[in-house]
C-alpha positions in Angstrom: 44.2 59.0 31.8 47.0 57.7 29.7 48.8 61.1 29.7 48.6 61.2 33.5 49.9 57.7 33.8 52.7 58.4 31.4 53.6 61.6 33.2 53.7 59.9 36.6 55.9 57.1 35.1 58.4 59.6 33.7 58.5 61.5 37.0 59.2 58.3 38.9 61.5 56.4 36.6 63.5 59.2 34.9 63.5 61.9 37.6 63.3 59.8 40.7 60.3 61.6 42.1 58.7 59.3 44.7 56.0 61.5 46.0 54.1 64.7 45.0 55.6 66.2 48.1 58.9 66.2 46.3 57.7 68.5 43.6 58.3 72.3 43.4 58.1 75.0 40.8 59.8 78.0 39.3 57.6 80.7 37.6 58.0 84.2 36.1 56.2 86.5 33.8 58.3 88.3 31.2 58.2 92.0 30.8 56.0 93.4 28.0 58.3 94.5 25.1 58.0 97.7 23.2 57.0 97.4 19.6 59.9 98.5 17.3 59.3 101.9 15.5 56.4 102.8 17.7 56.4 106.0 19.7 55.5 105.8 23.3 54.3 108.5 25.6 55.3 108.5 29.3 51.8 107.2 30.1 52.2 104.4 27.5 55.5 103.3 29.1 53.9 103.2 32.5 51.2 100.9 31.3 53.7 98.3 29.9 53.7 95.2 32.1 57.1 95.1 33.9 56.9 91.4 34.4 57.5 89.6 37.6 60.3 87.3 38.7 59.8 85.3 40.8 56.1 84.9 40.1 54.8 83.4 43.3 51.7 81.3 42.9 49.6 79.3 45.4 50.0 75.8 43.8 50.2 73.9 47.0 53.8 73.0 46.3 57.0 74.9 47.3 58.6 77.5 45.2 62.2 76.6 44.3 64.5 79.7 43.7 66.6 79.6 40.5 70.1 78.7 41.2 
């Protein structure tokens, strides 16, 4: 409870957030990196996670594009 109260205080006092409706988010998932000195087949390369940017989530708050 203390963490929540402190977080709300910081949002209000330092960042001027007056309501949860003023919140938004930015999210992404970095691409999976290849391990140095490891040999990859074409199939291995296709399986690497390419990442996602923006990563759109249903958080109930708007996505804010990076500026």
